[in-house]
N, C-alpha and C positions, 0 to 999 in steps of 0.2 A: 679798123685793123686790130687784130687780136694781139694782146701782149704776150710775150714769152714768159713762162714761169720757170725760173732758174732754181736749181738746188745748190745750196752753198754749205759746204762743210766748214765748221768753225773749230779750229784746233787751238787748245790752250792748256796751261797747267791749272788744275782745279783749285789748288790751295791758295793761289794769289791772284788769279785773273778772272774769277767767276763773274764779278760785277762788270768787268770790261766785256766779257763774252755776252752777257745779258744786253749790254748797250749795242753791240754789233748785231745780235739777233733781232733786237727791236728795229733797227734800221732795215735789216733784210726783210722783216715782216711788213714794214711800211711800204716797201717796194713791191709787196705782194709776191715775194719769192719764198722759198722754203729753207729755213735754217736747220741744218743737221747738227745735233749736239749730242755727244756721247752720254750726257746725263740722262737722256730720255730713252735710251735703248733698253729693250727688255732682255733679260738673261736668255741666252740661247745655246749655251754650251760650247760655242765656237771660241777659239783663242782670240784674245784682244787684238793682236796685231793684224791677223787676217781679217777680222771684222772691220777694223779701221780702214784697211786697204780697200776692202769691198765697198764700204760706204763712200770713200773718197772717189773711187772709180765711177760710182753712180752719180756723182755730182758734176755740175758745170763749172764750179769755182771752188777754190780752197782759200780760206782766210786763216792765217797763222798769227796768233798773238804771242809776242815775245816780250819777256821782261828780264829781271835780274836772276830769277830762280831757274835752275836747270830742272826740267821735268824728268819723267820716267824714261829710261833708255832700255828698250827690250833687248834681251840677249839673243844670240843667233838661234838658240833652242826655242825661244818664244816667237821667232819669225822676224826679228830685227837684225840690225847689223852690228849690234853691241857698240 
């Protein structure tokens, strides 16, 4: 029986949760799934918010790491809800 390969988007604040995101990505890879991490995206000229949404929509799962620091909140002009 073939195993399903899942795409997992990992969302976190880069200033304080990078090591935690690395640990999560390691587990995802051990499961032979694909970890999607914004650190490894190539510049493409598209706005960040729409690129995040596009990548999330292409994934099977979303993992959000939350800590004490509040991350970037995109304005409505940037595609967020402010």
